[in-house]
N, C-alpha and C positions, 0 to 999 in steps of 0.2 A: 406234662409228665404224670404218670401214675395210672391213668385210665384211658389214654388214647390208643386206638387200634385202627386208624384209618389212614390211607394214602389218598391224597386228593389228586384228581386228574384235572388239568387246567388246559383250556383252549388258549394256546399262546398267541393267536391272532387277536383275540378279544380280551385276553387275560381274565377270563371268567372260569370259575370252577364248573365242570360239567357233571362230576360225580365223585363219590368216594368209593374206595375199595377196601374191604375189611382185611386186615392182616393181624399178626400176633401183637401182643401188648407192647407199647412203646417203640414204634418205628423210629429209627434214628435218622440222622442227616446223611447216612450212607445209602444212596439210591443211585443206581447206574443202569445204563442200557448196554446189554451185551451184544456181541457181534451177531447173535442169533435173533436180535430184535426184541427179546424178552427184557423185562424190567427186573432188576435184582435189588432187594431191599433187606437191610438188617433190622430186626426188631430186638430191643434190649431186654424184653421180658420184665420180670419183677425182681431182679437181683437175687437169683437163686442162691440159697445158702445164707441169706440175711438172717441175723438172729431173730427168733420169734416166728419165722416162716416155716411151716411144716414142709418136709420134703415132698409130700404128696401135692403141695400147692406150687411147687417151683415151676416157673415158666422161663426156660433157658433162652439165652441170646441165640437167635436163629436167622440163617440166611433163607430168604424166600424168593421164589421166582413167580412173577406175574406175567401171564400170557396176555399181551395187549389186545388180542383179537377176541378173547372170551372173558377176560378179567378173572380167570381162575388163578388161585394162589396155591402154590405147592411149596411145602417145607423141604429144604434141601439138606441142610446140615447145621450144626451149631457153629456160630460165628460171631465175632465182635467187630472186626475190621476186615474189609475186603478190597481187593484190587483185581482187575480183570485184564487178561490179554488172550484174545482168541477164545479157545475152549477151556482155558485154564482160569480158575478163580483162586487167587492166592488169599489165604485166610489166616488171620490171627484170631485165636479164641482164648478167652480167659474170663471166667466169671469172677468178679471182684471178691466175693466171699468164699469162693471155692478155688484157691490157688493151685490145686492139683490139676485143674482143667487146662492150664497154660499149654499152648501148642501153636505151631505154625505148619500148615499143610496146604497142599494143592488139591482142589476139588475139580475133577474133570466133568464139565457140563454135559458131555455126551454120554460117558459111561457111568456117571454118578459115583465114581470111586474116589476115595480120599487117599493121598499119599503124603507122608511126612516130607516137608520141604527142608526146613532147617531146625536145629535144636536151639530154642530160644532161652535155655536156662542161663546163658551168659548175658542176656539182655535183661537188666533189672526191671525196667518198666516199659515193656513194649506197648505202644499206644498209637499205632498207625502203620499202614502198609501202602506201597505204591509200586507200579511197574512202569519202567521206561518203555514207551511204545516203540522206540527204535531199537535200542540195544537189548531189551527184555530183561535188563538188570532189575532186581527187586530191592526196594528200599524199605527198611523197617525203622520206624521212629522209636527211639528210646527217650521217654519223657519223665525223668525222675522229678518228684515234687520239689520245687524251689531250687533246682540246680540246672546247669546247662544241659541241653538236649544233644543227642547224637543221632546220626543216621548210620545204620549198619547196611552195607551194600553187598549184595550177593549176585552171582551170575544166575541165569535162568535154571542152571543145574544144581543150585544150592551151594556152590563154592563161594566161600567168604572172600570178598575183594578188599574192602577197607572200611574204616570207621571215620566219620567226619563230624566235628563239632558244629552245631547249628545255632546255638543261642538258647534263650529261655523260652519255654512253652511252644515248641514247634508242633504244629497241628496237622500239616499236610505237605505234600510235595507236588509240584507242578513241573511239566516238561515243555520246553519250547522245541517244536519239531520242524520249523520252517527256517 
């Protein structure tokens, strides 16, 4: 944490690192392969808005696209958590020290347009997002500190379906499709 800006490429047959690709500061655990074959990674930056950090030095949380053929890295949009279904990247964005940045939107990977998905003002601590690969329902994790977590479930059109209690410190959602 603090000064890392590399994504390692690993040969899975030999489990050896073949190279590093430079990305924005603090690449997170959110790295996925899109239907287009590109690699998408979120970098957390330097906690923009942190006391003592000049605005001119802010490095915002960012979704980046890595072209696996060329290793070229492209900044797409501001993002904290991502989930992908086809050409849609569902995104939660919220800088910890800049609460006014909170939002949930869909980023179209082809047109590069952002469209509001749902209003998350009623979700106190949004801290994760997932898309059911079969139903295309979108699950947003509410993770309040020291309290039971909840999943807010929305249809792919943003219609609220239900809220489900999940326990303490829910960090991700997995789907069984077989």
